[in-house]
C-alpha positions in Angstrom: 28.5 -116.4 -151.9 29.9 -119.9 -152.1 29.0 -122.2 -149.1 31.6 -122.6 -146.4 33.5 -125.7 -147.1 33.2 -128.6 -144.6 36.3 -130.2 -143.1 34.5 -133.5 -142.9 35.2 -134.0 -139.2 32.6 -134.4 -136.4 31.1 -131.1 -135.2 31.7 -131.7 -131.4 29.9 -128.6 -130.2 28.5 -128.9 -126.6 24.7 -129.2 -126.6 22.4 -127.9 -123.8 21.6 -131.4 -122.6 23.4 -134.2 -120.7 24.6 -133.8 -117.1 27.4 -132.0 -115.2 29.5 -135.1 -115.4 28.8 -135.9 -119.1 27.8 -133.1 -121.5 26.4 -134.1 -124.9 28.1 -132.9 -128.1 26.9 -132.6 -131.6 27.6 -135.8 -133.5 27.0 -134.4 -137.0 29.8 -133.7 -139.5 31.1 -130.2 -139.7 28.2 -128.0 -140.8 26.7 -124.6 -140.9 23.9 -123.3 -138.7 22.5 -124.8 -135.5 23.4 -128.3 -134.5 19.8 -129.4 -134.1 18.2 -131.7 -131.5 20.1 -134.3 -129.7 19.0 -137.9 -130.2 20.2 -139.1 -126.7 18.6 -139.1 -123.2 19.5 -137.0 -120.2 19.2 -137.6 -116.4 17.9 -134.6 -114.6 17.4 -134.0 -110.8 14.4 -132.6 -109.0 14.6 -129.1 -107.4 15.8 -130.4 -104.0 18.0 -133.1 -105.7 16.3 -135.9 -103.8 15.1 -137.7 -107.0 16.3 -138.1 -110.6 14.5 -138.8 -113.9 15.7 -139.9 -117.3 14.1 -137.9 -120.3 14.8 -137.7 -124.0 17.0 -134.7 -124.8 14.4 -133.5 -127.3 11.9 -132.9 -124.5 14.3 -130.6 -122.6 13.4 -126.9 -123.2 16.2 -125.2 -121.3 19.5 -125.8 -119.7 18.1 -125.6 -116.1 15.2 -128.0 -116.8 14.1 -129.5 -113.5 11.0 -131.1 -111.9 9.4 -131.2 -108.4 9.4 -134.4 -106.4 6.7 -135.4 -103.9 9.0 -135.3 -100.8 7.7 -133.0 -98.0 10.3 -131.0 -96.0 10.3 -132.0 -92.2 12.7 -129.3 -91.0 11.6 -126.9 -88.3 11.1 -123.3 -89.3 13.0 -120.5 -87.7 10.1 -120.1 -85.1 10.8 -123.5 -83.7 7.1 -124.2 -83.5 6.1 -125.3 -87.0 7.4 -127.6 -89.6 8.1 -126.5 -93.2 6.0 -129.1 -95.0 6.8 -127.7 -98.4 7.1 -130.1 -101.4 10.5 -130.4 -102.9 11.8 -127.6 -100.6 15.0 -125.6 -101.5 14.8 -123.0 -98.7 17.8 -122.6 -96.4 16.4 -120.4 -93.6 12.8 -121.8 -93.5 11.2 -118.6 -92.4 7.7 -119.0 -90.9 5.0 -117.1 -92.8 2.4 -117.6 -90.1 1.3 -115.0 -87.6 2.4 -115.6 -84.0 -1.0 -115.2 -82.4 0.1 -115.8 -78.8 -1.4 -113.7 -76.0 0.7 -110.8 -74.8 1.5 -110.0 -71.2 -1.5 -107.7 -71.0 -3.8 -110.7 -71.4 -6.1 -108.7 -73.7 -4.3 -108.7 -77.1 -2.4 -111.2 -79.3 1.0 -110.9 -81.0 0.6 -109.8 -84.6 4.3 -110.4 -85.5 5.4 -113.2 -87.8 5.9 -116.4 -85.9 9.1 -116.2 -83.9 11.2 -117.6 -81.1 11.4 -116.4 -77.5 9.0 -114.0 -75.8 6.7 -111.6 -77.6 7.3 -107.9 -77.4 5.4 -105.6 -75.0 1.9 -104.8 -76.1 2.0 -101.4 -77.9 -1.8 -100.8 -77.4 -2.6 -97.8 -75.1 -5.7 -96.5 -73.5 -6.7 -92.8 -73.4 -9.0 -93.2 -70.5 -8.0 -92.4 -66.9 -7.1 -95.5 -64.8 -8.2 -95.2 -61.2 -8.1 -97.3 -58.1 -11.4 -98.8 -56.8 -12.3 -95.8 -54.7 -11.1 -93.3 -57.2 -8.6 -91.5 -54.9 -5.5 -92.5 -57.0 -5.4 -91.8 -60.8 -3.1 -92.6 -63.7 -3.6 -90.2 -66.5 -3.6 -91.2 -70.2 -2.0 -92.5 -72.3 -2.0 -95.7 -70.2 0.0 -98.6 -71.6 -2.0 -101.7 -72.0 -1.6 -104.1 -69.0 -0.9 -101.4 -66.5 -2.3 -102.3 -63.1 -4.5 -99.9 -61.2 -2.5 -97.5 -59.0 -1.9 -98.3 -55.3 -4.1 -96.5 -52.9 -3.4 -95.7 -49.2 -7.1 -95.1 -48.4 -9.1 -97.6 -46.3 -11.2 -100.0 -48.3 -14.6 -98.5 -48.8 -16.4 -101.6 -50.2 -19.5 -103.1 -48.5 -18.4 -106.0 -46.3 -20.3 -108.9 -44.9 -19.7 -107.9 -41.3 -19.8 -104.5 -39.5 -16.3 -104.8 -37.8 -13.7 -102.1 -38.3 -11.8 -102.3 -41.7 -8.0 -102.3 -41.5 -7.0 -103.1 -45.1 -6.3 -100.6 -47.8 -8.1 -100.0 -51.1 -7.3 -102.8 -53.5 -8.1 -103.9 -57.1 -8.7 -107.6 -56.2 -12.3 -108.9 -56.7 -12.6 -110.1 -53.1 -11.5 -108.4 -49.9 -9.2 -110.1 -47.5 -11.0 -112.2 -44.8 -12.0 -110.3 -41.6 -9.6 -111.2 -38.8 -11.5 -109.3 -36.0 -11.5 -111.5 -32.9 -15.0 -112.5 -31.9 -16.8 -115.1 -29.7 -18.6 -118.0 -31.4 -20.2 -121.3 -30.5 -18.5 -124.4 -31.6 -20.3 -126.6 -34.1 -21.6 -128.9 -31.4 -22.6 -126.1 -29.0 -20.2 -127.4 -26.4 -18.3 -124.2 -25.7 -18.7 -120.5 -26.4 -15.2 -119.9 -27.6 -13.3 -116.6 -27.6 -10.6 -115.0 -29.8 -12.1 -116.5 -33.0 -11.4 -114.6 -36.3 -14.6 -113.3 -37.8 -14.2 -115.1 -41.1 -14.0 -118.6 -39.5 -17.5 -120.3 -39.6 -17.2 -123.9 -38.5 -15.4 -123.9 -35.2 -14.5 -127.2 -33.5 -13.7 -127.3 -29.7 -11.9 -130.6 -30.0 -14.3 -132.3 -27.5 -16.3 -135.5 -28.3 -19.6 -134.7 -29.9 -21.6 -136.7 -27.3 -24.9 -136.5 -29.1 -27.3 -139.5 -28.8 -27.3 -141.6 -31.9 -30.5 -142.9 -33.5 -30.1 -146.3 -31.8 -30.8 -144.6 -28.4 -28.1 -146.6 -26.7 -24.8 -144.9 -27.8 -23.4 -141.4 -28.1 -21.4 -140.0 -31.0 -17.7 -140.4 -30.4 -16.5 -138.1 -33.2 -14.8 -134.9 -32.3 -17.0 -131.8 -32.4 -18.3 -131.7 -36.0 -20.8 -130.2 -38.2 -23.9 -131.9 -39.7 -25.4 -135.2 -38.8 -23.4 -137.7 -36.7 -24.3 -140.7 -39.0 -24.9 -140.1 -42.7 -26.5 -143.1 -44.5 -25.0 -145.6 -42.1 -26.1 -147.4 -38.9 -24.4 -147.3 -35.5 -21.5 -149.8 -35.3 -20.5 -149.2 -31.7 -20.3 -152.3 -29.4 -23.4 -153.4 -27.6 -23.2 -152.8 -23.8 -26.0 -155.2 -22.7 -24.6 -157.6 -20.0 -24.2 -161.2 -20.9 -26.3 -163.7 -18.9 -23.5 -166.2 -18.2 -20.5 -164.0 -17.2 -21.9 -160.5 -16.9 -19.5 -158.9 -19.4 -20.9 -156.6 -22.1 -22.1 -158.2 -25.3 -19.6 -156.2 -27.4 -21.3 -157.2 -30.8 -22.0 -154.3 -33.2 -25.0 -152.3 -32.2 -28.2 -154.4 -32.8 -31.1 -152.5 -31.0 -33.8 -154.3 -33.0 -32.6 -157.9 -32.4 -31.4 -159.9 -29.4 -27.7 -160.3 -28.6 -26.0 -163.1 -30.7 -24.6 -166.1 -28.9 -20.8 -165.7 -29.2 -17.7 -166.4 -27.1 -17.0 -163.6 -24.6 -13.8 -161.7 -25.6 -13.6 -159.6 -22.3 -10.2 -159.7 -20.6 -9.9 -161.5 -17.3 -7.0 -160.8 -14.9 -4.7 -163.7 -13.9 -1.3 -164.2 -12.4 1.8 -164.8 -14.5 3.6 -162.8 -17.3 0.3 -162.5 -19.2 -1.9 -160.3 -17.1 -5.2 -161.0 -18.9 -6.9 -163.6 -21.1 -10.2 -163.8 -23.0 -13.1 -164.6 -20.7 -14.3 -167.3 -23.2 -10.9 -168.7 -24.0 -9.7 -172.3 -23.4 -7.4 -171.1 -20.6 -10.5 -169.9 -18.7 -12.2 -173.2 -19.1 -9.1 -175.0 -17.8 -9.1 -172.8 -14.7 -12.8 -173.5 -14.2 -12.2 -177.2 -14.5 -9.3 -177.1 -12.0 -11.4 -175.2 -9.5 -14.3 -177.6 -9.9 -12.0 -180.6 -9.3 -10.7 -179.0 -6.1 -14.2 -178.5 -4.8 -15.2 -182.1 -5.6 -12.1 -183.3 -3.7 -13.1 -181.2 -0.6 -16.6 -182.7 -0.8 -15.2 -186.3 -0.8 -13.2 -185.5 2.3 -16.3 -184.5 4.1 -15.9 -180.7 3.8 -18.7 -178.3 3.0 -18.5 -176.5 -0.4 -20.5 -173.5 -1.8 -21.5 -174.7 -5.2 -23.7 -171.7 -6.2 -20.8 -170.4 -8.2 -18.3 -173.0 -9.5 -15.7 -170.3 -10.1 -15.4 -166.8 -8.8 -13.5 -163.8 -9.9 -11.1 -164.2 -7.0 -10.2 -167.8 -8.1 -9.6 -166.6 -11.6 -7.4 -163.8 -10.3 -5.4 -166.3 -8.2 -5.0 -168.8 -11.0 -1.7 -168.9 -12.8 -1.0 -169.8 -16.5 2.1 -171.6 -17.7 4.6 -169.4 -19.6 4.8 -169.6 -23.4 6.5 -167.7 -26.3 4.6 -164.5 -25.5 5.9 -164.6 -22.0 9.4 -165.0 -23.2 9.0 -162.0 -25.5 7.6 -159.8 -22.7 10.4 -160.8 -20.4 13.0 -160.0 -23.1 11.5 -156.6 -23.7 11.4 -155.9 -19.9 15.1 -156.7 -19.6 15.9 -154.5 -22.6 14.0 -151.6 -21.1 15.8 -152.0 -17.8 19.2 -152.0 -19.6 18.4 -148.8 -21.5 16.7 -147.2 -18.5 13.4 -146.8 -20.4 10.2 -146.5 -18.4 7.5 -149.0 -19.3 5.0 -146.1 -19.2 6.9 -144.0 -21.7 6.0 -143.7 -25.3 9.3 -142.7 -27.1 7.8 -143.2 -30.6 4.5 -141.5 -30.0 2.6 -144.7 -30.7 -0.2 -144.0 -28.4 -0.5 -140.3 -29.1 -3.0 -139.2 -31.6 -2.3 -136.8 -34.4 -2.7 -133.1 -34.0 -5.9 -131.5 -35.3 -5.4 -128.3 -37.3 -8.1 -126.1 -38.8 -8.5 -125.8 -42.6 -7.6 -122.1 -42.4 -4.3 -122.9 -40.6 -3.5 -125.6 -43.1 -4.1 -123.2 -46.0 -1.9 -120.5 -44.4 0.9 -123.1 -43.9 0.6 -124.1 -47.6 1.0 -120.5 -48.6 3.8 -119.4 -46.2 5.1 -122.2 -44.1 8.0 -120.1 -42.8 5.7 -117.4 -41.4 3.5 -120.0 -39.7 6.5 -121.7 -38.1 7.8 -118.4 -36.9 4.5 -117.6 -35.3 4.4 -121.0 -33.6 7.9 -120.4 -32.2 7.1 -116.9 -31.0 3.9 -118.1 -29.3 5.9 -120.9 -27.5 8.5 -118.4 -26.4 5.8 -116.0 -25.2 4.0 -118.7 -23.2 7.3 -119.8 -21.6 8.2 -116.2 -20.7 4.8 -115.6 -19.1 5.1 -118.7 -17.0 8.5 -117.7 -15.8 7.8 -114.1 -14.9 4.2 -114.9 -13.7 2.6 -111.9 -15.4 -1.1 -111.7 -16.1 -0.9 -110.3 -19.7 1.6 -110.0 -22.5 1.6 -109.4 -26.2 3.6 -109.7 -29.4 3.4 -108.0 -32.8 4.0 -110.1 -35.9 5.5 -108.0 -38.7 
């Protein structure tokens, strides 16, 4: 057959190269057969379209030629816990291929489902052994779903207890039994009182009285409230020395120093005087001024021919009769006194509980208050009401049941 004649125009057939915006066409004249390779270059995108690359058209093997960039995907997977981290990722849902692995509610097994959002499903494991209470009186027969608690039992707890008091709590699955609340009599920690109505489980009982034990110094007694253990642990006595001073007769008041003589210091004991300020320091300048005035008065009497007792230049009576001049402190005291009179406040009252010491509560009571403050408060109110009722009716005994 004769060859197909050519029209002489450019072929113009679309080639499998170029881009979506600009498709390459055959530049040869009208011909037979395939167009052949393109002599131009094409710009192609990576799989995720984040980067582009320019390549010769002759190196492109197919119409969907792509390459993979080095960008890692930072999107969260559907589980919400892990990131994708795939290179040149084109996924839309980002399903997590990992296993969940979180502990199930039973506390024994782990979730074997693919990683997911929300709570895990109930453990499907089951036991085919009977599940009994601690004493064996109550039974749950198999199959027993995993995580099932032992059955409740109404029988009295049959475990061996530390004491021989009657047991009032029921059989339970907890490792330890509740503390014994049977009321007993016990000595306090300092052996001051043999106290009654003490729950059996309480060990260290404080009577609230001062300890009173003689300290190692041999001079002082322990001032701590009834306590356990040694009075002083790795420390020396710091109570004030009570040895009388040679000059004024007041106690030394320096920190305890049994192995050394009293130091020479100014006496800080309060001496009563007249005026707004009822007392001053024994060794203060005001006391020296009073002594000087008293001495001058005695010397004047001697000059006038009178007899004067000079064994003691100043007596307690003379100090008491002396009077100091008022200062800013006196003004403040007078102002507070007038204010108290205006509001009808007694000088002996303590409206802000400044002098009162904080209440002492046992550790067990503090622990109970932390667990159930409302119940402890209700018990306190009922006890207060009970005491008031007993005082009003004047009955010997009364009781109340706390539900």
